[in-house]
N, C-alpha and C positions, 0 to 999 in steps of 0.2 A: 585784716582786711574786712571792711564792712560788706555785709550781704546786700545785693541789689535785688530788689523784687520788681519783676516786670509786669505782674498782675494780669489784668484784662488783655493788654496788648499782646502778650505772649500766647495766651490762649487763642486770641483771634488769629494771630499768625499761624499756629499750629493747625487750626481748623481750616484756614484758607489752603495751606499746603496739602493737607489731607484730602480736601474736595478736589484740588487740582489733580493729585495723583489717582484718586479713586473715582472722580466724577463721571467720566465716560461710562464706566461699568454700571454705576448706579443709575445713571440716566437711562442706558439701554434696558436695564432691569425693570425700571419703573414703566418705561414705554412698552415693553414686552407684556408685563402684567396687565396694562391697561388694554393693549390690543387683544390679548387672549381673552380677557373678560368680556370684551365686546363681541368677539367671535362666537364665544359659548352662548352669549345671550341671543345674538341674532340667529344662530343655528337652532336654538330651541324655539324661537319665534317662528322660523321656517317649518319646524316640525309640527308645530301646533296651529300653523296658518290654514284655516278651512278654505280660503279661496285657492291657495296653491294645490292643496289636496284635491279639491274639486276639479281643477284644471288638469292636472295629471291624470286622474281617474277618467276624465271625459276624453282625453287624447287616447288612453288605453281602450276605452269603449268603442271609439271610432274604429280602431284596428280590429277589435273583436267582431264588429258587425260587418266590415268590408272584406277581411281576409278570406273567408270562405268563398267569396265570389270571384277572387283573383286567380288567375292561372299563369303557370310558366309555360311558354310556348317554345318548343325546339323544332327546328326544321332540318330535313335531310335531302340530299341530292345525290345522283349517281356518283360512284367513286371515280376519281380521276384514273384509276387503275383499270377501269372497265374497258374491255376490248370492243364493246358494241356488238351488233349482230343479235340473233334470236336469243342466245343464252345470256345476253346482258340483263335480262329482267331478273335473273337469279343472282346477279352480282351484289356485293354488300353496298349499302348506302353510307356516305360520309356525312357527318354533321355539317349543316350549312350555316346555322345561326340560331340565336336565342332572342327572345323577346318576352312580352307579357300580354295578357288580355283579361277580359272580365266578362262575367255571365250576364247577358241581357235578355230579359223576358218580353218577347214580341206578342202583341195582341193583333190577331188579323182584323183588318178593318171590315171585312165582309162577314166572316163567320163568327168573329168575337172570341175564338179559340186563342189560348195562350200557349206558346212554346218557348223553351229556352235555346238561346244561341250563345256563341262567344264572339265578341267583337275584339278585333286587334287592328294593327296597321297593315296596310297593303305591303309596305316595304319589308315587314317582318316575314310575310309568307311567300313574297314574290320568288319565282324560280324554284320553290320547294317541290320535291317529288312526294315526300311524306311529311306530315305534320303531327307531332305528338304534344298533348297538352297535360300538365300535371297540376293538380290541386293541392291546396295546403294540407289536406288531410292524407296526402301520399297517393291517392288514387291517379291513375294515368290512362289516358285514352288516346287512340289515333283519331285525329279530327278530319272531317271532310270539308274542303273549301267550297262553301256555297258560291261565293263569287267575291270579287273584290273591285274597288273603284280607285284607280291610280290618281285621278284628279283631286280627290279629297283624302287620299291615304287611308281609306277605311276598308276593312275586310270582315266578312262574316264566316264563322266556322260552325260546324255542327258536330256534336258527339252523341253517342248512343245513350249515355247515362241520363235518366229521367230525374234523378234525385239530385238536382243542382240548386244552389242558392242564388238567385238572381240579385244584382245590386239594385238598390233604389236609385231613382233618377231625380235629380233637382229640377223642380218646375221654373226655377228663376235664373236668369243670367248672373254671371258673376259681377262682383263689385270691386273696384280697386281697393286694396288693403284687406280684403277678406282672407281669413285663415283658410288654408287648404292643405291637403295631404296627398302625396304622390306615392302610389303603390306599384310594386313591380319587382323585377329580378335584375338589378344593376350589377353589371360584371359577374353575372352568375350567382350572386348572393340572393338566393331565392326568397320571395315574399318579404321584401323589405318595405319599410314605410319612412318617408321623410316629411318634414312639416315646413310650411313657409306661408307666404301671403301671395295674393294676386298683385302683380306689379302693374299690369296693364292688360287691356284686351284690344281686339281688332288689329293685331299685328300682322304685317305682311313680311314674308321672309324670302320670297322668290326662289323656293327650293325646286331644283330640277329644271323646271321650265315655266315661263310666264302664263301657260295655259291653265295652271292648277288653280284651285279654289281655296284661298288662305284667309283665315279669320281668327288667328291664334290667341289664345289666352297666354299671357307671359307670367311666369311665376319664378320666385326664388327657392321653391322647395326643390330639394337636389334630384335632378333627374339626369341619369347616366345611361351609357349603352346598356341595353337590356330592359330598361324601363318602358321602351316603346310598346304601345298598345295598352298599358296598364291604365287604371283609373285614376283620375284626379278628383278628389272628393272635397265636400264642405265638412264643417264641424259636426253635421248630423250623419255623416257617413253616405251622403247622397252624391252620386257621380255628377261632377260639373263639367268634366272635360276627359279627353283621352290623350295620355302623354305621347308626344310625337317627335319632338326635335330638341336639340340643346345647342347653345353656343359653346363650341368645344375648344379645348386646348390642344386638339390634334395638331401634330406637326408633319406627319407623313402617312403614307397609305397603311403602314403596318402598326401605327399608333392608334389605339382605340379612342384616345382623347378623354376628357373628364369634364366634369361640371365646372362652370365658371360663374355661377349665380344667375344664369339665364336659361330657363327651361320653357318649353312651349307645349301647348296642349290644344287639341281640336275641341271646340265647344261641343258639349254632349248633344245639344239639339241638332247640330249638323251631322254628327255620327249617327244619331238615331234616324234622322231623315233619310240618309243615304242607306243605312242598314234596312229600313223598311222598304225602300224601292228594290234593293237586292233580293230580299226575302220574298216579297209579293210579286215582283215582276221579272226577277231573274237577273237583271242588270240594271245599269243607270243609264237611261237615255235622256239627253237634255235637249230643250228647245233652242233653236238657233234664229236669232233675229237678222244677222247679216248686216252689221254696221260697223264701221271703225269709228271709235268714240274717244273722248277725252274728258278729263275733269274740267269744270268750269271754274277756273280761278277768278278772283274778283276783277282784275284788270281785263280779262277776256270777256267776262260777263258785261262789264261797262261798255266795252266797244260794240256790244249787241243791244245797249240800252236796256239791260236786264239787271235785276237786282236780287233775284231769289236764288234758290238752289236747283241743281239739275245736271244733266249730262249733255254735252254738245256732240251732236253728229257731225263728224268730219266728212264721212263717205259712206253712203249706202252702197254695199257691194252689188255689182250689176247682176239683175236677175234674181237677186236674194229676196227674202220675204219683205224687208223693209223698203227696198226699191220698188217692188211690185205694188206695195200698198201706198206709195206716194210719198214717203218720207224723204227730206231733202237735206243736203249740207246746210249747216247753220240752224237747223231745228234743234231746239233744246228740250230733251225729254225730262218731264218732272214727275210723272207717275206711270206706273204699270199696273192695270187693273185697279186703279184707285189707290195703289200702294206708293208712297212718296219714295223717290230715289234721289239720294243726296250726292252720290259720286259714282265712279265707274264700277267699283266693287259691288255697291248695292244693286246696280242695274245688272251685272253679270249673274249674281246669285238669285235675283228675283226671276229673270228669264229662265235660267237653268232649272228653276223649280217647276216649270211647266213642261209637259211632254210634247214631243214632236207632233204637229198637227193640230195643237191647241190654238184657238183664235183668242187673241188678247187685246185689250183696249190700251193703246199707247197715247198718253197725253203729252202733247208737245207745245212749246211757245215758238211761234213763227211771226216775225215782224211785229212783236208785241201783242199778237192774238193767240188765244188758247185754242188748240186744235185737238180733236180726238180721232184717232185713226185705229181701224182694226187691222191687226196683222196676224197672218196665219204662220205659225212658227214652222221651220224646217227642222231636220235632225242634225245636230252638231256633228255627230259621227260621220255623216255622209258628205261633209264638206272636203272635197279633194284638193290637195295641194298641187298647183300647177308648177311644173319644173320648166322654167323659161330663164332666159339670160336677160340681164339688164340691157336696155336699149338706149341707143344714141339716136336721138330724134333729128331728122332733117328739117331745116328751117330756112327762113329768109336771111338775107346778110345781115351780120351783126354790126352794131354801132357801140362805139366806146362812150360810157356814161359821162356826161358833164355835170349832171345834177348833184349837188353837194349832199343832199339827204340820202341818196342812193349810194353814194360813194362812202359815206360814213357807215352805212349798213354793211359795207364790204361787197357790193355788187359792182363789178367792173365793166361787163359788157352785156348788152341785151339785144334782142331781135324780135321782130314781129313773128307771130306764130299764127298763120292764116288757116281758113277752112281748107284750102288747098293742101297746106302743109300736113293737116290732120289726115286727110285723105291719102296723101302720098305715103304717110307712115301707117296706113291700114288701121286708123283710129276712128272712133265715133267722132262726129263733126263738132269742133269747138274752136274758138280762137282765143288768143291772149298774147302775152309777152314772155318769151322764154329767157331764162337766165343762161348766158353763155359762160360767164366767168363769175365765180364768187370766191372771195378770199378765205382760206382755211382759218378757222378759229374766230371768224368774224360774227358780228351780231346776227347776220342773215344765216350763216352756216350753223350757228347754235341753235336756231329756230327751224333747222332742216330745209332752209331754202339753198339748195345746191344747184350747181350746173345741171341743165336739162329739167329743172323745174319750170313750169309754165305759170305766170301770174294771171289769174282770170278777173280778179276783183280787188279794189282798194275799198275796204269797208264794205259797203253794200253796192258800190258802183261798179258795173262791169267795165273791163278795159280790154280792147282788142288789138290796140297798137301801142307802140312806144310813146307817141305823143299823147294818146288818152291816158296812159299810166301817169305820165309826168303831170298832166293837167289834174288828174284825180288826186294826186299826191299834194298839189297846191291847195286844192279845195278841202283837204282832210284837216279836221281841227287839230291844231298844233298842241293842245292840251292832252291829247289822247295818244297812246301808243298806236303806231301804224298797224293796221290789220291787213294782211294779204290773204286772199284765198288762192292756194297754190295746188296745181295738179302735177303729179309725177308718176312715173312708171313703177308698178309693184310687180316684181317678177313672180311672187307666190300666187297673186290673184290673177295675173295675166291681163291687167288693165290699168288704165290711168286712174288713180285715187286722188281724192281731194283732201286737203289740210288746211288749217288755219294757223297762220304765223303771226305772232304779236312781236312787232319789232319796236325797240325803243332805243334811241341814242343815249348812251350812259353819259351823265354830266361829267365834265372835267374835274 
């Protein structure tokens, strides 16, 4: 039988079969070797990278210079087991809460002397009977509360130790994207530091009540329960803010919550300004202008024929500083003491910076003309709240609205409100058109034109009867949203207050 030679064909077949059987392992081996070589190369490059070494060392140096200025704050309150009475003073105190703080060097504006204090949040020390602060070196002191300000959430503490390391203060406001470091004791992990960036500034959170002064720095540096009161610093270790609040994952009252990438801090200049007033004056007393105001959105500004920035006065509170100085509804405040005010918060912060009794120049635009008025501020804390019930006003007989435009706005019935009606209701004399029925959820209702509201003007035209109201609406430019001046009873103030309602029928 002759021998058959397969030659190259057989060799090729064997090779193919071998690769098919062993190929996956060889391929993985080759890929692993390539990946491992790349890892080792990059790892060596990282170890030798001067920029990363410098960055890491810089971050460590920030911690080195800031940490001696940071304190852990622990508060105590009378034990729930205390029986009260004379001997309760000897009862033990239970831990109340934990927070953070930082050493602030205050230079007296009159004497030029410098003294160290500790700044923290009002909510950290509120309700505490005893306050203890501990420094990073382990030293611990009982602190005295100098005073605190709930409206800005700033508190000032004093300790007997003179050998403190005050933190440096940044002279510049923060910028979006700026690297920052949050120091404090989150979840009792004392003297921790986290790093992030400034996400935004000028944030309003409406914490607690609307009377607070909020202008928060938003950061993604981890801020957790226990960080409150600690410093937020820049890359030079200078304080730019004081940690205050977080957007928490808290689900119930017993859940401490946790960081969700949203932390907030009080700008350091606000904290220092408040601390200065507490230290030098004993407390924070704020000037009171006595106006109900609103932001001047473009459509509302256009209805007044105004194109600039400012704050609209809706109502000067009766016998208040603005009322006595002659400011009127519809005046647009543009400056306080030549300082521009762009929105309601600007105005509130600016006025609050003046002490009660100060006379300030208020620049307004009225009817297209700039007017300067001198106002002597009252004391914000002296403004009593009137406890009164909502009133149902007696008025002339109502008529059912036939006007299509009013009906589209959701106003069903109206009536004349005469001078005699005002007198019968024991009100200051005025006349207008009272809204008797307004549909829930309507355009009018969304602009707070409710039943018992009295319309006194359409645009700048006064209206005292239903016929004058309808006539003024006919003459009002159809290209502009309808602007009503509306009076309504305010139970807190105990008077009729004016507002501006901008009403626009939504297109189909």
